C-alpha positions in Angstrom: 0.0 -0.1 0.0 3.0 2.3 1.0 4.5 1.6 -2.3 1.3 2.6 -4.3 1.1 5.8 -2.4 4.7 6.7 -3.5 4.0 5.8 -7.1 0.9 8.1 -6.9 3.0 10.8 -5.6 5.7 10.6 -8.2 2.9 10.5 -10.9 1.4 13.7 -9.5 4.8 15.4 -9.3 5.7 14.5 -13.0 2.2 15.9 -13.9 3.0 19.3 -12.3 6.4 19.3 -14.0 4.5 19.0 -17.3 2.3 21.9 -16.4 5.2 23.9 -15.5 6.8 23.2 -18.8 3.8 24.4 -20.6 3.7 27.7 -19.0 4.6 30.7 -21.1 8.3 32.1 -21.2 7.1 35.3 -19.3 5.2 33.2 -16.8 8.5 31.2 -16.4 10.5 34.2 -15.5 8.1 35.1 -13.0 8.4 31.8 -11.3 12.2 32.1 -11.3 11.7 35.3 -9.5 9.2 34.0 -7.0 11.6 31.0 -6.3 9.0 28.3 -6.7 10.8 26.0 -9.2 10.1 22.4 -9.8 12.9 21.1 -7.5 11.2 22.8 -4.5 7.9 21.6 -5.4 9.1 18.1 -5.9 10.2 17.8 -2.5 6.7 18.5 -1.0 5.9 14.9 -0.9 8.4 14.6 1.8 5.9 16.6 4.1 2.9 14.4 3.4 1.7 12.1 6.0 2.0 8.5 5.5 -1.7 8.3 5.8 -2.3 10.6 3.0 -5.4 9.9 0.8 -5.3 9.8 -2.9 -8.1 12.6 -3.0 -5.6 15.0 -1.1 -2.9 14.3 -3.5 -5.1 14.8 -6.5 -6.7 18.0 -4.8 -3.1 19.4 -4.0 -2.1 19.0 -7.5 -5.1 20.7 -9.1 -5.3 23.6 -6.4 -1.6 24.2 -6.9 -1.9 24.2 -10.8 -4.9 26.5 -10.3 -3.3 29.0 -8.0 -0.1 29.3 -10.1 -2.5 30.1 -13.0 -4.3 32.7 -11.2 -1.5 34.3 -9.4 1.2 34.1 -11.9 0.0 33.4 -15.5 -3.1 35.5 -15.2 -1.9 38.0 -12.6 -3.3 41.1 -14.6 -6.9 39.6 -14.7 -6.7 38.1 -11.0 -5.8 41.4 -9.4 -7.8 43.9 -11.3 -10.5 43.9 -8.6 -8.4 42.3 -5.8 -6.7 44.2 -3.0 -3.4 43.4 -1.6 -1.5 41.8 -4.5 2.0 41.8 -3.0 0.7 40.2 0.2 -1.1 37.6 -1.7 1.7 36.7 -3.9 4.0 36.4 -0.8 1.6 34.3 1.4 0.8 31.8 -1.4 4.5 31.6 -2.3 5.2 30.6 1.3 2.3 28.0 1.3 3.9 26.5 -2.1 0.7 27.6 -3.8 -1.8 25.5 -1.8 -5.2 27.0 -0.7 -5.4 28.4 2.7 -9.3 28.3 3.4 -10.1 25.2 1.5 -8.8 21.7 1.6 -9.6 18.3 -0.1 -12.5 17.9 2.4 -13.9 21.4 1.7 -14.0 24.8 3.7 -11.9 25.2 6.8 -15.0 26.4 8.8 -13.0 26.8 12.3 -10.6 29.6 10.4 -13.4 31.1 8.3 -15.8 31.6 11.3 -12.9 32.9 13.3 -12.4 35.6 10.6 -16.1 36.3 9.9 -16.8 36.5 13.9 -14.2 39.0 14.5 -15.3 41.3 11.6 -18.9 41.1 12.4 -18.3 41.9 16.2 -15.7 44.6 15.6 -17.3 48.0 16.8 -14.6 50.0 15.3 -15.8 48.9 11.8 -18.9 50.7 10.2 -21.9 48.4 9.2 -21.8 50.0 5.8 -18.1 50.3 5.5 -16.2 48.4 2.8 -14.7 45.7 5.1 -18.1 44.6 6.5 -19.6 44.9 3.0 -17.1 42.5 1.7 -17.4 40.1 4.5 -21.2 40.0 3.9 -20.8 39.4 0.1 -18.3 36.7 0.8 -20.5 35.1 3.5 -23.6 35.1 1.1 -21.3 33.5 -1.7 -20.2 30.8 0.6 -23.7 30.0 2.0 -25.0 29.4 -1.7 -22.1 26.9 -2.6 -24.0 23.5 -3.3 -21.5 21.6 -5.4 -17.8 21.8 -5.1 -15.9 23.5 -7.9 -12.3 24.0 -7.6 -11.9 27.0 -9.7 -14.5 28.8 -7.6 -13.0 27.7 -4.4 -9.5 29.0 -5.4 -11.0 32.4 -6.4 -12.7 32.4 -3.0 -9.7 31.4 -1.4 -7.9 34.5 -2.6 -10.8 36.8 -1.8 -10.8 35.4 1.8 -6.9 36.1 2.1 -7.4 39.7 0.7 -10.2 40.3 3.5 -7.9 38.9 6.1 -5.2 41.3 5.2 -7.6 44.4 5.1 -9.1 43.5 8.4 -5.7 42.8 10.0 -4.3 46.1 8.4 -7.3 48.0 10.3 -6.9 46.0 13.6 -3.1 46.6 13.8 -2.5 49.9 12.6 -5.9 51.7 12.6 -7.5 53.9 10.0 -5.7 57.4 10.3 -4.4 58.6 7.2 -1.0 59.4 8.6 0.8 60.4 5.5 -1.9 63.1 5.0 -1.5 64.4 8.6 2.1 64.7 8.3 1.7 66.7 5.0 -0.6 69.1 7.0 2.1 69.4 9.7 4.8 70.2 7.3 2.5 72.6 5.6 1.9 74.1 9.3 5.7 74.4 10.0 6.2 76.2 6.7 3.6 79.0 8.0 5.4 79.3 11.3 3.7 76.9 13.6 6.0 74.2 15.2 4.2 70.7 15.3 5.4 67.1 15.2 4.0 63.8 15.7 6.2 60.8 15.7 4.1 57.7 14.7 5.1 54.2 16.2 5.2 51.8 13.4 5.5 48.3 14.8 6.6 45.6 12.3 4.6 42.6 11.8 4.7 39.7 9.5 1.0 39.2 8.5 1.7 36.4 6.4 3.2 34.4 9.0 0.3 35.3 11.3 -2.1 33.9 8.7 -0.3 30.9 8.1 0.7 29.8 11.6 -1.9 31.0 14.1 -5.5 31.3 14.7 -6.9 35.0 14.3 -8.3 34.9 17.8 -4.9 34.3 19.2 -3.3 37.0 17.2 -6.1 39.7 17.9 -5.7 38.8 21.7 -2.0 39.2 21.4 -2.0 42.5 19.5 -4.9 44.5 20.9 -3.2 47.4 22.9 -3.2 46.7 26.7 -2.0 50.4 27.5 -3.4 53.7 27.8 -6.8 52.1 28.8 -7.4 51.0 25.4 -9.8 48.2 26.5 -12.0 50.3 28.7 -12.3 52.9 25.9 -13.2 50.2 23.4 -16.0 49.2 25.8 -17.4 52.7 25.9 -17.4 52.4 22.2 -19.5 49.2 22.4 -22.0 51.0 24.8 -22.4 53.9 22.4 -22.9 51.5 19.3 -25.9 50.0 21.2 -27.2 53.7 21.9 -26.6 54.5 18.2 -28.7 51.4 17.1 -31.4 52.3 19.3 -31.6 55.9 17.6 -29.4 57.9 19.9 -30.3 59.4 23.3 -33.3 61.7 24.0 -32.3 65.2 24.3 -32.5 67.0 27.7 -34.8 70.0 27.4 -34.5 73.3 29.1 -37.0 73.0 31.9 -37.7 74.8 35.1 -37.6 71.4 36.8 -33.9 71.0 36.4 -33.1 72.9 39.3 -32.1 72.0 42.9 -34.8 70.6 45.0 -37.4 70.1 42.1 -38.8 66.9 41.0 -40.6 65.4 37.9 -40.4 63.5 34.7 -37.5 65.7 33.3 -35.6 65.2 36.4 -35.9 61.4 36.0 -34.9 61.8 32.5 -31.6 63.4 33.4 -30.9 60.9 36.3 -31.4 57.9 33.9 -29.1 59.6 31.2 -26.4 60.4 33.8 -26.7 56.8 35.3 -26.3 55.3 31.9 -22.9 57.5 31.4 -21.8 56.3 34.8 -22.0 59.6 36.5 -25.0 59.1 38.7 -23.9 56.4 41.3 -27.0 56.5 43.6 -30.0 54.1 43.4 -32.5 54.5 40.6 -34.9 52.0 42.0 -37.3 54.8 43.5 -40.7 56.5 42.6 -39.8 60.1 43.0 -36.7 61.7 41.3 -35.6 65.0 42.8 -32.6 67.3 41.9 -30.9 66.5 45.1 -27.1 66.3 46.1 -26.7 62.9 44.5 -27.7 64.5 41.2 -25.7 67.5 41.7 -22.7 65.3 42.2 -23.5 63.5 39.0 -23.8 66.7 37.1 -20.4 67.9 38.5 -18.7 64.5 37.4 -20.3 64.9 33.8 -19.0 68.5 33.8 -15.6 67.6 34.7 -15.5 64.8 32.0 -16.6 67.2 29.4 -14.3 70.2 30.3 -17.1 72.4 31.7 -16.9 74.5 35.1 -18.0 72.2 37.8 -21.1 73.9 39.5 -23.5 70.9 39.9 -25.9 73.2 38.0 -27.4 72.2 34.6 -26.2 75.3 32.6 -27.0 75.8 29.1 -23.3 74.9 28.3 -23.8 71.7 30.3 -27.0 70.9 28.6 -25.4 71.5 25.0 -22.7 69.0 25.8 -25.2 66.5 27.1 -27.1 66.7 23.9 -24.1 66.2 21.8 -25.0 63.5 19.2 -23.8 59.9 20.0 -22.1 59.8 16.4 -19.9 62.8 17.5 -18.8 60.6 20.4 -18.3 57.6 18.5 -16.2 59.4 16.1 -14.1 61.0 18.7 -13.5 57.4 20.4 -12.6 55.9 17.1 -10.0 58.5 16.5 -8.5 58.0 19.9 -8.4 54.3 19.7 -6.6 54.4 16.4 -4.1 56.9 18.0 -3.6 54.4 20.8 -2.7 51.7 18.3 0.2 53.8 17.2 1.6 54.3 20.5 4.1 52.0 22.1 2.4 49.2 24.0 3.9 49.6 27.4 5.9 46.8 29.0 7.5 49.1 31.6 7.1 48.9 35.2 7.5 52.7 35.6 6.7 55.3 33.2 5.7 59.0 32.9 2.7 59.9 30.6 2.0 63.5 29.8 -1.4 64.0 28.0 -1.3 67.4 26.2 -5.1 67.9 25.9 -5.4 66.8 29.7 -2.6 69.4 30.8 -1.7 66.7 33.3 1.3 64.5 33.9 0.9 60.9 35.3 3.5 58.9 37.0 2.8 55.3 37.0 4.6 52.5 38.9 3.7 48.8 38.7 0.4 49.7 37.1 -0.7 52.1 39.9 -0.9 55.9 39.3 1.7 57.2 41.9 1.5 60.8 41.3 -0.4 63.3 39.0 0.1 67.0 38.4 -0.9 70.0 36.5 1.4 70.9 33.5 1.8 73.8 31.0 2.3 72.8 27.5 3.4 74.4 24.1 1.1 77.2 22.9 -0.7 77.4 19.6 2.3 78.2 17.6 4.8 76.2 19.5 3.3 72.9 19.9 4.6 70.3 22.3 5.6 67.3 20.1 4.2 63.9 20.3 6.8 61.2 20.9 8.2 58.7 23.4 11.7 58.8 25.0 13.4 58.0 28.4 14.4 60.5 31.0 18.2 59.9 31.5 19.3 62.6 34.0 17.8 65.3 36.2 19.7 68.8 36.6 19.2 70.8 39.7 19.8 74.6 39.5 19.9 74.4 35.7 21.1 77.1 33.3 18.5 77.8 30.6 20.4 77.7 27.3 18.1 79.8 25.2 17.4 78.4 21.7 18.4 80.5 18.8 14.9 80.8 17.5 13.8 82.6 20.8 17.0 84.7 20.5 16.0 85.9 16.8 12.3 86.4 17.6 12.3 87.8 21.4 15.7 88.3 22.7 17.5 90.6 20.2 14.1 92.6 19.3 13.8 93.2 23.1 17.4 94.3 23.4 16.9 96.8 20.3 13.9 98.3 22.2 15.4 98.2 25.6 19.4 98.4 26.1 18.9 97.0 29.7 16.7 94.1 28.6 19.2 91.4 29.3 20.5 92.9 32.7 16.8 93.4 33.9 16.1 89.6 33.2 19.2 88.1 34.3 20.4 87.0 30.9 24.0 86.4 29.9 25.7 86.2 26.5 28.7 84.1 25.9 30.8 83.0 23.0 30.4 79.3 23.9 28.8 77.1 26.7 32.0 77.2 28.6 31.2 78.7 32.0 34.9 79.4 33.5 35.1 82.8 31.6 32.9 85.9 32.4 30.0 86.7 30.1 30.6 89.1 27.1 30.1 92.7 27.3 27.1 93.2 25.0 27.0 97.0 25.0 29.4 97.2 22.2 27.5 94.6 19.9 25.6 95.9 16.9 22.7 93.6 17.4 20.8 95.0 14.4 23.5 94.0 12.2 23.7 90.5 14.0 20.2 90.0 13.4 20.4 91.4 9.8 23.1 89.3 8.7 22.1 85.9 10.5 24.9 85.7 12.7 23.1 85.1 16.0 24.2 81.5 16.5 27.6 83.0 17.1 26.4 84.2 20.5 25.1 81.8 23.3 22.4 83.4 25.2 21.6 81.9 28.7 20.1 82.5 32.0 21.9 81.3 35.2 20.6 79.6 38.0 18.3 81.6 40.4 14.8 82.6 41.2 14.1 84.3 37.8 15.3 81.2 35.7 12.8 80.3 33.2 13.5 76.6 34.1 13.0 77.0 37.9 15.0 74.7 40.0 14.9 71.4 38.5 14.7 70.1 35.1 14.2 66.2 33.9 16.2 65.6 30.7 15.4 63.0 28.0 17.7 64.2 25.0 15.8 64.6 21.7 15.8 66.2 18.4 12.9 68.5 19.5 14.9 69.9 22.4 12.0 69.6 24.9 12.1 68.4 28.4 10.1 68.6 31.7 11.1 71.6 34.0 10.0 73.6 37.1 8.9 77.4 36.4 8.8 80.4 38.4 5.5 81.4 37.0 3.2 79.4 39.2 0.2 81.4 38.7 -0.4 80.0 35.2 -1.2 76.6 36.7 -4.4 78.0 38.0 -5.7 78.6 34.4 -7.4 76.3 32.1 -6.6 75.3 29.3 -2.8 75.7 30.0 -1.0 76.2 26.5 1.6 78.8 27.2 5.1 77.5 26.6 7.6 77.4 23.8 7.2 73.7 23.5 8.9 72.3 26.7 6.5 71.0 29.5 6.4 73.1 32.8 5.5 71.0 35.8 3.6 72.2 38.7 5.2 70.1 41.4 8.9 69.4 40.5 9.9 68.6 44.0 7.3 65.9 44.2 8.4 64.3 41.2 11.9 64.4 42.2 10.9 62.8 45.4 9.1 60.1 43.6 12.3 59.4 41.4 14.4 59.2 44.7 12.2 56.2 45.8 13.4 54.1 42.9 17.0 55.6 42.0 19.7 55.3 44.1 21.6 58.2 42.4 18.9 60.6 43.7 19.1 61.3 47.3 16.2 63.6 48.0 17.7 65.0 51.3 20.9 65.9 49.6 19.1 67.3 46.6 17.0 69.7 48.8 20.3 71.0 50.3 21.6 71.7 46.8 18.4 73.4 45.7 18.9 76.0 48.4 21.9 77.3 46.5 22.8 78.1 42.9 25.3 75.6 42.1 24.3 73.3 39.0 24.3 69.6 39.7 23.5 66.7 37.3 22.2 63.6 38.5 22.6 60.6 36.1 20.1 57.9 36.3 21.1 54.3 36.5 17.6 53.2 35.4 16.2 55.5 32.5 12.4 56.1 33.0 10.1 56.0 29.8 8.1 59.2 29.0 5.4 59.2 26.7 4.1 62.6 25.4 0.6 61.7 24.0 -2.4 63.5 22.4 -5.6 61.9 23.5 -8.8 63.8 23.3 -10.9 61.1 24.5 -9.5 58.8 27.4 -10.5 56.6 30.1 -9.1 58.0 33.5 -8.5 56.4 36.8 -12.3 56.9 37.8 -13.1 54.4 35.0 -15.1 57.1 33.0 -14.3 58.4 29.7 -13.2 62.2 29.6 -13.6 64.3 26.5 -10.8 66.8 26.4 -10.2 69.9 24.3 -8.4 69.7 20.9 -6.0 72.3 21.9 -3.9 72.1 18.7 -6.7 71.3 16.3 -5.3 67.8 15.5 -8.7 66.0 15.6 -9.9 68.0 12.5 -6.6 67.5 10.8 -6.5 63.6 11.3 -8.7 62.0 8.7 -9.8 58.4 9.0 -10.4 55.9 6.3 -13.8 54.4 6.6 -13.6 50.5 7.2 
């Protein structure tokens, strides 16, 4: 019996060789390039199981011949209406031109249903979008199959592989048109407004994923676990349900919606805030009153939507409450896509600064250990979006003033006021060596320096002291944008909201608290000794043995530690600039 099987395998391979010989010269060249020559095909029989059936051998021979014809010989026709040509060519070459979704017994239902279930249940996809439309069309085609046709099966196999690639592209990378957004940032910089966003681009071998693993396993492994992605996704699911039910009923302007009042409109408000997670008291009651519990709920809603927390249903609050569910869904989808392109944190300790939040968060072992207010770049000096690692801390720092500020602010200030530098405690040197005294600037023709573009010859700086723009401490993570975290003498600005006032660096409200937190985990930072140094004016650099990751992000909808979604101001207008492909 084993001898008969071996003979059949040899006959099948011989037949395959005859097919290959009959391919046109151009097709042969393509075969050479794709590295699927006869010698490689001929060793496939070594991989067959000893109990292989004759029907499987015949099916493999026919399907290989058919797939090679579709992908190579009839390439132009096959890919006229089929996406992901290069991916399909690569994955079937790896598969030695055998089907992925069908075999000699028929459809691989387990793999197919895994794909279909994920597409069907993915709330980030639009019901009328191209991905779900293709999925529904293929599902209908497959449901109508009554008799097997290898030609039809092979075409379906290619279409299913194309669908898989489309879905995985969406799942892994999101739908933001990053190339279009980067063009807008470039245009913005040309007009004089600084703005940068470094997009994390993880490398995935999607062909290997398809050939080696179940989709459910891949999805569980690659769904972001950081930045509360799953909680935000759960809120999207809830909002999709509200959307399918026609949205929420608008809260009217009513005299009932005042402290101490009762009635049907108050009940409507309570139920709405309860569904959002803001109202935490019992709703199992006959009479609904605008009491303290409802006031707290209104305050919580106001906090989450950037409205003054009064507990009173103001017109602004009611307007936010009546924002359409479609608007919120769109906002969450955009921010889920942003999280997909952020580093998926594996760090025990890290710092996160969310620009629209105007806050810093220090997390250790999954717990939020410290949070504080921050001041970020203004509307013409955007704080860049990127990740890095804090490698050292400077006590009593010098402020080395960037040339852009020298050109736009310092020299124009000197030209208007000869005492400009002295009044602000600035120094000018030939280099950053501090051993020699500062230059005598009274003899310098600053108008000529500015006119002839010689500003880089002069190093403007501000020595340590109470007026220093960096305050008493700075936390450095060297980067091409020259931004960092630092103290500031201008504490009053932390009371304002929003807080976009800097030239791009991030001013922190509680630098000593952050330094003390570093000292808990870093031997090179002795907090008691640092406090003594900070009383003087001597610069001291503390190099960290363990660098701390810092993520500067831009999320306008995110789940905070209270478990609720907060909708934050689009301070730089990036929401409008980032377009998504509809999937």
